[in-house]
N, C-alpha and C positions, 0 to 999 in steps of 0.2 A: 840064431836067425835075426835077433834084434839088431845086430851089427849091419847086416845086409839091408835092413829096412830103415836106415837112419833118416834118409831124406823123406821117405813116404810117411813114417810115423810122425815126424815133425810137421809135415804138411797137413796131415789129417787132423792132428791136434789143433793146429792153427785154424783149420776150417771149422772145427767144432766151436772154438771160442769166437770166431768171427760171426758164425751163424747166430750164436747166442746173443752177442753184442748187438747185431743188426736187428734181431727180433725185439730186443729190449728197446731199441730206439725207434721202432716202427718202420724201419727201412726194409727193402727187399731182402729176402733170405735165400742163400744158395740152397738148391734142392738136389744137386747131384755133382759128380766129379767125372770128368772124361780125361783119361790119360792118353796122351798122344805119343806115338812112336817117333823117333827112338827114345828109349829110356836107358840111361847108364846107371848101373848098380855098382857101388864100390863096397867091397868087403874089407873092413879094417878091424883090428882088434881094439875094442873099446865099447863103452856103454853110452846111451842117452842121446848124444849128438844133437842137442838143441842148437838151432842154426838161425842166423840172421843174415840179411843182405844189406851191405853197407853202401854208402854214397860213393865210395872209391871203386865200386864195381865188383869187389870181392865178397865172398861169403865168409862168415866167421862162425865157427862151431865149437861148442863145449863138449869135450870128451872126458869121460870118467873111466877109471880102472882099465887102462889099456896102453898100447904102444903107439897108436895113431899110424902115421906113415913111416915111422923109423924102424927099419928091419934090424938094426944093430942094438936096439935097446935090450937090456938084460932084466929090467924090472918094469912092472906096470907103474903108471902114474895115476894118482888118485883123481886129479882134475887138471885140465890144460885147455888152452884155446888155440885152435889152428886157423890160419888164413888159407882158404881154398882158392886156388888159381889154376891157370892152364887152359887147355882147350877141352872140348867134349871128349876127344880121343885120349888126351893126356891130362888127367886130373891130378893135381898135386896139392898136398897139405903141408904147410910149414908151421911148426910150433912157434908161437910168439916168444922170443928169447927173454923178454923182460916180464913175463907173466908173474903176477904178484901173489902166489899162493905158496906158503912154506910147508915143510914136512910133507911133501906131496908124493914121495915114493912109497909104494906099498912095501911093508916090512922094513921101513927105515928104522933108525936107532930106537925111537920110542914108538912102539906099535900102538900104544893107547893114547896118543895125543888125539884131541878132538878134531879130526880132519874136516876140511871143507870139500864139498862136491859141487861143481859148477853145473847149473841147470839153465834157467832162463837167461837168454842173452838177446839184446836188441840194440840196433844202431839207430840213433836219433840224430839226423843230420850227420855231422862228422864225429860224433861221440859214441863210443861203445859203452854199454852198461851190462853188467853181469850180476845175477843174483846167485849167491853162494849159500848152499844149505850146510849148516854146521852140525857135525856129527855129535853123538853123545860124548860127554866129557870123560866117562869112565870105562867105556868098552866100545867095541866096533859095531854093536848091534843097533838097529833102528829103535825108536824113530828119531828124526831130526829134531833139534832143539830150537832152531830159528834160522834167520837169514842175515847174511851180511851183503852189502851192496858196494861194488867197486865200479869205477869208470875210468876210461882213457880218452883223452882228447886228441891223441896222435896215433890212433890205430894200434895201440898195444905197446908203444915204446915206454911210456910211463903210466903208472896206475895210481889212483887215489881212492881212499875210502869215501863213503858218502858224506862224511863231515870235513872233507878237504885234506885229510892227513895222507901224505904220500906213503904208499905201501910198496915193500920189496919182498924178496924171498924170506926175509927174517923179521918182518915188521907188520904182519897182519894179525892183529890181536884176537885171541880167542875168548876173552872175558865177556860176560853177558852185557856189561855196560857199553861195549863198543859194537854191539850187533844192531842191525836195522830193525828186524823183528826178533823178539826174544821170548820164548816160552809163553806164547799167546794162547789163552783160553784152553789150558790143558784138560784133557778128558782121558781117564784111564780105560783101557780095554786090553784084555788078555795079559794083565800084569804089567803093561807098559802105558806110558802117557803120551798121547799124540797131541801136537800143537798146531793151531791154525797158522796159515801163511808161512809154513816152514819149508815148503817146496813150491817154487813158482815157475810157471812158464809164461811166455809173452806172445800175444797175438801179433803176428808179423804183417806189416803193411808196405811191402815192397822196399826198394833201395832207400835207405835213410829214413824209413817210415813216411814215405811221401805218396803212397797209393792207397787204394781202398777207401773205406769210410772215414773221411777226414773231418772228424768232429772235435779235434783239439785234444783228444785223450789217448792214452796208451792203456790197453786192456790186459789185465793179468789174471791168470786162473790158477787154482791150487786145490788139492784135496782138502776136505773139511776135517782137518785134524785126525783123530783116531778113526773117524768114519770115512775111510778113504775112498769109498765108492760114491761119495757125494762131492759135488763140485762147487766151489766158491768162485765168485768173480769179483774183481776189484778194478778200479780205474784211477788214473792220475793224469793231470794235465801234462802235455808234452814237455813243458819246460820245468816241471816240478818233481821229476823222479827222485831227486835226492832229498826231498822234504817229506818226511813221513806224515806230518800233520795234515797234508793235503790229500792223502789217499782216501778214497771212498769205496764202500763195499755194497754190492747188490744186496738189497733187503727183500723186497717183494715186487711183484708185477700185478697190476690190476687187470680186471676183465677187459678194459678198453685198451690194453697194451701199454699204458703208462707205467713207468718204473720208479720205484722209490729207492734212492741211494742213501746210505748213512755213513757218517764219518766215525762211527763207533763200531769197532771190530766185533764187539760183543753182540751187536744187533744184526750181524750179517745173516743172510739167508742162503739157501741152497738153490742154485740156478739149474742144476741138472743132477739126476740120480741115475747111476749106472746099476746094473744087477749086482747084488752083493757077492756073487760067486759065479764061476764059469759052469759049464754043463757037467764037469766032473765034481763040482762042489767045492773047488778050491777058491778061497776068498782072495780079494785083491791084496797084494803085498803092501808093506809099509814104504817101499821105495817106488819111485817112478810111476 
C-alpha cells in the first residue's frame, strides 16, 4: 500500500513539519486538509518516495528498493532519483542517468556493503540536495549509522558531496570520516544502537523552496535515534545546507510560544511524540 500512497504520505509528512515549524515561530498553523478531485494515484514498485518540486517545473523523487517506472528491470535498486514529468493523464518518471550512488543493486556482488538509502530531497533554487542514510557496515539490518549529503547544480547531471568532492557511481565513500552526520548520540535499544539525525526528511516550500513561510530557513525532521516515535526538528539557513556547523536543533518551547534553538545536537529536544505502538501493539520500525 505504501507505494500507492507515495504522494499522500510525502505531503502529510510535510504538513506535519510545516505545522510544527509555524507553531514554533508563532505564525498561523494549518488546521486541516482538503483534497480536491481529481487525484491521480501512481502505483510503482519502490519505497519511501520523498519528493521535491524544483524551479524547472519538475518534481524529483527518491525511490528505495524498487524498479520505478522501468518494466524491464530485473533487479531492484537500493536508491535512485527520478524526474517526474508529463501531463496529469500521462505521468512519466525518468531515472537520472548520472545519479551518484554506487553498489546500488539489490543482491549485487557484495551483499554486505553498507548501502545508502535516499530519503530527504529538496530543491533550493536550481540546486538539488539529497540526504542519504548510510546502512550498517556489517549487515543489512537497521538502524542507520548516519547521513551523507550530496547535491547537484544541473538537475542531476553531475553530483558533489557536501565537501565539494565530485561523486560518481564508484566514488561515494562509505567511511565515517566522509559522512555529514555520523553515529550521533547513540542509544541502545533491543540490542541495537540508534543514532540521531540518521534519517532526514525535508519540509517542502513549493517550487525551488520559494513558497510557504519564508523565514530564511530550511526545516528538517528526523526520528529521535532509537526512540523512533519521537520527532526531532532541525533548521539551517537556505544558503548553508552544506555547512554542518550552521545547523540548529529545536530544544524547548516556552509557554509564551517562544522557541529556543541550540547548535549542540546533544541538547536537542523532542518536538512531537507519536504513540509508541499501533492498536495491535506493534512498535514503530527502525526505518521510515
